[in-house]
C-alpha positions as CSV (number, residue, x, y, z in Angstrom):
1,M,-6.2,-7.6,-14.8
2,P,-9.6,-6.1,-14.3
3,L,-10.4,-1.7,-13.9
4,W,-12.5,-1.6,-11.3
5,K,-14.2,2.2,-11.0
6,F,-15.3,2.9,-7.8
7,T,-18.1,5.9,-7.1
8,T,-19.7,7.7,-4.1
9,K,-22.8,7.7,-3.9
10,N,-24.2,10.1,-2.2
11,K,-22.5,13.4,0.5
12,R,-21.6,12.7,3.1
13,Q,-20.2,13.9,6.6
14,C,-18.8,11.1,8.9
15,N,-15.7,11.8,11.8
16,G,-14.6,15.1,10.4
17,V,-14.9,13.8,6.5
18,F,-16.9,15.2,4.5
19,V,-17.6,13.0,0.8
20,E,-18.9,14.6,-2.2
21,R,-21.3,12.0,-4.6
22,G,-19.6,11.4,-7.4
23,M,-16.7,11.3,-6.4
24,T,-14.5,8.1,-8.7
25,V,-11.3,6.1,-8.9
26,E,-10.2,3.6,-11.0
27,V,-8.1,1.0,-9.0
28,V,-6.6,-2.4,-10.8
29,T,-7.1,-6.0,-9.6
30,P,-4.8,-9.2,-10.2
31,T,-8.0,-11.2,-10.5
32,T,-11.8,-10.7,-11.4
33,S,-13.4,-10.6,-7.1
34,N,-14.1,-8.0,-6.2
35,P,-12.0,-5.5,-3.6
36,L,-14.5,-4.4,-1.7
37,H,-14.8,-7.7,-0.3
38,N,-10.7,-8.0,0.9
39,P,-9.0,-6.7,3.4
40,Q,-6.4,-6.1,0.3
41,G,-9.5,-4.7,-1.4
42,R,-10.6,-1.8,0.4
43,E,-6.6,-1.3,1.8
44,Q,-5.9,-0.4,-2.2
45,I,-9.6,1.9,-2.9
46,A,-8.4,3.9,0.7
47,A,-5.6,4.6,-0.9
48,A,-6.8,5.8,-4.5
49,F,-9.5,7.4,-3.2
50,M,-6.9,9.3,-0.4
51,T,-4.2,9.9,-3.3
52,K,-6.8,12.1,-6.1
53,Y,-8.9,13.0,-3.9
54,G,-7.2,13.7,-0.7
55,V,-10.3,11.5,1.3
56,D,-10.0,9.4,4.2
57,M,-12.8,6.8,3.2
58,K,-11.7,4.4,6.3
59,K,-12.3,6.8,8.8
60,A,-15.2,7.9,7.3
61,Q,-16.3,4.3,7.3
62,M,-17.1,4.2,2.9
63,L,-15.7,1.1,2.3
64,T,-18.8,-1.0,1.2
65,S,-21.7,-1.4,-1.1
66,S,-23.4,0.8,0.8
67,Y,-21.6,3.8,-0.4
68,L,-19.7,2.7,-3.7
69,D,-21.4,1.8,-6.7
70,Y,-18.4,-0.7,-8.6
71,T,-18.6,-1.3,-12.3
72,M,-15.5,-3.8,-13.5
73,S,-14.2,-3.1,-17.5
74,K,-11.6,-6.4,-18.3
């Protein structure tokens, strides 16, 4: 099962949500496809940011590769 690491690229404020550059979460997925490319994966990433930092990435509209760097390790 691949381990994905997602890191915010920039500091941003959107819809009352403050996101700092360098915030990082790790997500385990059953397949090697990028979780950003499917709704269940984005939910999993959003839940990880909410759990670790208390930041609502969906509300901040930052669940895209424009705002997140990502790497996969097996």
